[in-house]
C-alpha positions in Angstrom: 172.8 36.7 73.3 169.8 34.4 72.6 167.5 37.5 72.1 170.2 38.8 69.5 169.8 35.6 67.5 166.0 35.2 67.8 165.6 38.7 66.4 168.0 38.1 63.7 166.6 34.5 62.7 163.5 35.3 61.0 165.6 37.8 58.9 167.7 35.2 57.3 166.2 34.1 53.9 166.0 30.2 54.7 162.8 29.2 53.2 162.7 27.6 49.9 160.0 30.2 49.0 162.5 33.0 49.2 164.7 31.2 46.8 161.7 30.9 44.3 160.8 34.4 44.8 164.2 35.6 44.1 164.5 33.4 40.9 161.0 34.8 39.8 162.5 38.4 40.3 165.6 37.5 38.2 163.7 36.0 35.6 161.4 39.1 35.3 164.3 41.5 35.4 165.8 39.5 32.6 162.8 39.6 30.5 162.2 43.2 31.2 165.8 44.1 30.4 165.5 42.3 26.9 162.1 44.2 26.1 163.5 47.5 27.4 166.5 47.2 25.1 164.6 46.2 22.2 162.1 49.0 22.3 163.8 52.0 23.9 167.9 51.7 23.5 169.2 53.5 20.5 172.7 54.6 20.9 173.2 58.2 19.7 176.5 57.7 18.2 177.9 61.1 19.1 180.9 62.3 21.0 180.1 63.0 24.6 176.5 61.7 24.4 177.4 57.9 24.1 178.8 57.8 27.5 176.1 59.6 29.2 173.5 57.5 27.3 175.3 54.1 28.0 175.9 54.7 31.6 172.3 55.9 32.1 170.8 52.9 30.7 173.2 50.8 32.8 173.0 52.5 36.1 169.4 54.1 36.4 167.2 51.2 35.9 169.3 49.4 38.5 169.0 52.3 41.1 165.2 52.3 40.5 164.9 48.5 41.0 167.0 49.0 44.1 164.8 51.5 45.5 161.7 49.5 44.5 163.2 46.5 46.3 163.4 48.4 49.5 160.0 50.0 49.2 158.3 46.5 48.5 159.8 44.9 51.6 157.7 45.2 54.8 160.7 44.8 56.8 162.0 48.2 55.4 158.9 50.2 56.9 159.2 47.8 60.1 162.8 49.1 60.5 162.1 52.9 60.0 158.6 53.3 61.5 158.7 55.2 64.5 162.5 55.3 65.0 162.8 58.9 65.8 159.2 58.8 67.7 159.7 60.2 71.5 157.6 57.1 72.6 160.3 55.0 71.3 162.9 56.5 73.8 163.7 53.9 76.4 162.4 50.8 74.8 165.8 49.4 74.0 168.5 50.8 76.6 171.2 48.7 75.2 172.5 50.9 72.4 175.1 48.6 71.1 172.7 45.9 70.7 170.2 48.0 68.8 172.8 49.1 66.4 173.8 45.6 66.0 170.1 44.5 65.1 169.4 47.3 62.9 172.7 46.4 61.1 171.6 43.0 60.6 168.0 43.8 59.5 169.3 46.3 57.0 172.0 43.7 55.5 168.9 41.3 55.1 166.7 44.0 53.5 169.6 44.9 51.2 170.2 41.4 50.3 166.7 40.8 49.0 166.5 44.4 47.2 169.8 43.6 45.4 168.5 40.7 43.3 167.0 42.7 40.8 169.6 45.4 40.2 172.4 42.9 40.4 170.4 40.9 37.8 170.0 43.9 35.7 173.7 44.8 35.4 174.7 41.3 35.1 172.5 40.8 31.8 173.2 44.3 30.3 176.9 43.7 30.9 176.8 40.1 29.2 174.6 41.6 26.4 177.3 44.4 25.8 175.2 46.8 23.9 175.1 49.6 26.5 179.0 49.1 27.3 179.7 49.2 23.7 177.7 52.6 23.2 179.3 54.2 26.3 183.1 53.1 25.8 183.2 53.2 22.1 184.9 56.6 21.7 187.4 55.8 24.4 189.1 52.7 22.7 193.0 52.8 22.3 194.2 54.3 19.4 195.8 51.5 17.7 192.4 50.1 16.8 191.9 53.0 14.5 193.3 51.5 11.3 192.8 54.4 8.6 194.4 57.4 8.4 196.8 58.1 11.5 197.3 61.7 10.9 193.5 62.7 12.0 193.2 64.9 15.1 192.3 63.6 18.2 188.8 65.1 18.2 188.1 63.8 14.7 189.3 60.2 15.9 186.7 60.5 19.0 184.1 61.6 16.6 184.7 58.4 14.2 185.1 56.1 17.1 181.8 57.2 18.6 180.0 56.5 15.4 181.1 52.7 15.5 178.1 51.4 17.2 175.8 52.7 14.4 177.2 50.5 11.5 175.3 52.8 9.0 177.5 55.6 9.9 180.8 53.8 9.5 182.5 54.2 6.1 183.5 51.1 4.3 187.2 51.3 4.7 186.6 51.4 8.6 184.3 48.4 8.8 187.0 46.1 9.9 188.3 48.3 12.4 184.9 48.7 13.9 184.5 45.1 13.9 187.8 44.8 16.1 186.4 47.6 18.2 183.0 46.2 18.7 184.5 42.7 19.5 187.0 44.2 22.0 184.2 46.2 24.0 182.0 43.2 23.9 184.8 41.0 25.5 185.5 43.5 28.2 181.6 43.9 28.9 181.0 40.1 29.1 183.9 39.4 31.2 183.1 42.2 33.7 179.4 40.6 33.5 180.7 37.2 34.5 182.9 38.6 37.2 180.0 40.3 38.8 178.0 37.2 38.9 181.0 35.3 40.4 181.6 38.0 43.0 177.8 37.9 44.1 177.5 34.1 44.0 180.7 33.7 46.3 179.7 36.4 48.6 176.3 35.0 49.0 177.9 31.4 49.7 180.4 32.7 52.1 177.7 34.8 54.0 175.6 31.6 54.4 178.6 29.8 55.5 179.6 32.3 58.3 176.0 32.7 59.3 175.7 28.7 59.7 179.1 28.5 61.5 178.2 31.1 64.3 174.9 30.1 64.7 174.3 28.8 68.1 171.9 26.4 66.9 172.3 23.0 65.1 170.7 22.2 61.9 167.7 20.5 63.3 167.2 23.2 65.8 167.6 25.7 63.0 164.7 23.8 61.0 162.5 23.9 64.2 163.0 27.5 64.7 162.2 28.1 61.0 159.0 26.3 61.1 158.1 28.1 64.4 158.6 31.5 62.9 156.7 30.9 59.9 153.7 29.6 62.0 153.9 32.3 64.6 153.7 35.0 61.7 151.0 33.4 60.0 149.0 33.1 63.4 149.7 36.5 64.4 148.4 37.8 61.0 145.2 35.9 61.5 144.8 37.0 65.1 145.6 40.6 64.3 142.7 40.5 61.5 140.4 38.8 63.8 140.9 41.0 66.7 140.9 44.3 64.8 137.4 43.1 63.1 135.8 42.5 66.3 137.1 45.6 68.0 135.7 47.5 64.9 132.4 45.6 65.3 132.0 46.8 68.8 132.6 50.5 67.9 130.3 50.1 65.1 127.6 48.5 67.0 127.9 51.2 69.7 127.5 54.0 67.1 124.9 52.6 64.9 123.2 50.1 67.2 123.7 47.2 64.6 126.5 45.7 62.8 126.0 45.1 58.9 125.3 41.5 58.1 123.9 40.6 61.6 120.1 39.6 62.3 117.5 42.6 62.2 120.2 44.9 60.6 117.9 45.8 57.5 115.2 46.9 60.0 117.5 48.8 62.3 119.9 50.5 59.7 117.8 53.8 59.6 117.2 53.8 63.5 120.2 56.3 64.3 119.3 58.5 61.4 115.7 58.9 62.5 116.6 59.5 66.1 119.3 62.4 65.1 117.6 65.8 65.2 120.2 67.2 63.1 119.8 64.8 60.3 116.0 64.5 60.6 115.7 68.4 60.2 117.5 68.2 56.8 115.6 65.2 55.5 
């Protein structure tokens, strides 16, 4: 329906400013990841700790960035504010349409919020340090080229020390290099696959949204300009109206408005006339 499209249209990131904002977020995330890795990351090189430590550095910052992306998006609060309030009952009788609108808004918010965490995951996987630390002790046995008669627990302990070159004996240097190369290969392939999947998904999403749009390209550009101008004018009108409304109440209570004529001569008028305040002076 036209109402459905007009509601969803402002949520589609079609402005060049959105692309620039996403690029800035990605660049800041890449820089933050590099600094974060340089100053804080240090693999424990211990059995059972490497996996937890590596996955924590991979997943926890991405989760935090996702939550921050949701929190900093005004549409998130526009979507959730007053949803369970009794005053909202009956405002939209069509439940199916309401669900569709909510899903589209949530998808738009999620798309913007995923920019930073996906960038974090892609950069960390391409870098490979976190993945090498997390998966070193789980490398296949045939990469261990020293004594094949060691126990499984001893083998895992030696493999867990591979991310720390100073802990590896000289006779295992070649095996360590092979393991590190293998793990970096796996990590970087996973990182590039993640980037490819995200790019293809975004491209197909835009293509499908354009194909099912009831408007032509020129109409779409017109509505883009209209929505931008409407939001800008609404914000300006809201600020002016609230200021005028506040000035009326302030003037009714104090008898003057700060910054107006004769305000300096009348600013103590209400205090002098108030018997409670006058008795305390």
